[in-house]
N, C-alpha and C positions, 0 to 999 in steps of 0.2 A: 250181350250176355253180361249179367251182373260180376263185379269184381269178386273172386272167390276169396275167402276168409283164409287165414294163416293162424295157425294155433300151434302152440308147442305139448307134444306129448310124450309122456314118460311112460315106457313100456317094461315089462318084464324081459329079459333077454330070451328066455323060452319062447314067449308069445310073441316077439319080434320074429323070431327064427320061425314060428309056425305060419305066420303070415308070409313071411317073405318066401317060403316054399310054395304055399297056396298061390301067392301071386306069380311065381314062376310057372306053375303048373297052368295057371289062367292066362299067362302071356300079359299080365299087368303089372305096373309098376305097384311098390309097396303102398304108395300114396293112394293109388288107385284101387286097390284091394280094401284098403281100410274103409276107404268111402264106400265101396261096394257092400262091405260087411255092415257098416251103419246103416245103410239103406235097407237092407235085408232086415235088420233088427226093427228098424222103423215100422216096415211093412207089417211085419208080425205083430207089432204093438197096435197097429192100426192107427199111425201117426205120420203117414206120407207127407211130405212137405208139399204144399200146394197140389195135392192130388197125384204126384209124379209118383211111378213105379220104379223099382230097382231095376227093371228090365230094360229100361231106356239108356 
């Protein structure tokens, strides 16, 4: 597996809280939830990386 990229992400506290609650509801870490949400957005935009689906 390729090395994961690291980024600094600044979030509005309300957005962070909403993502944290969503992550807890889905039993994911906040990091995994952000990646999941980004993959959903990529799917909707028809821009899946290398044909991968957010369902993987």
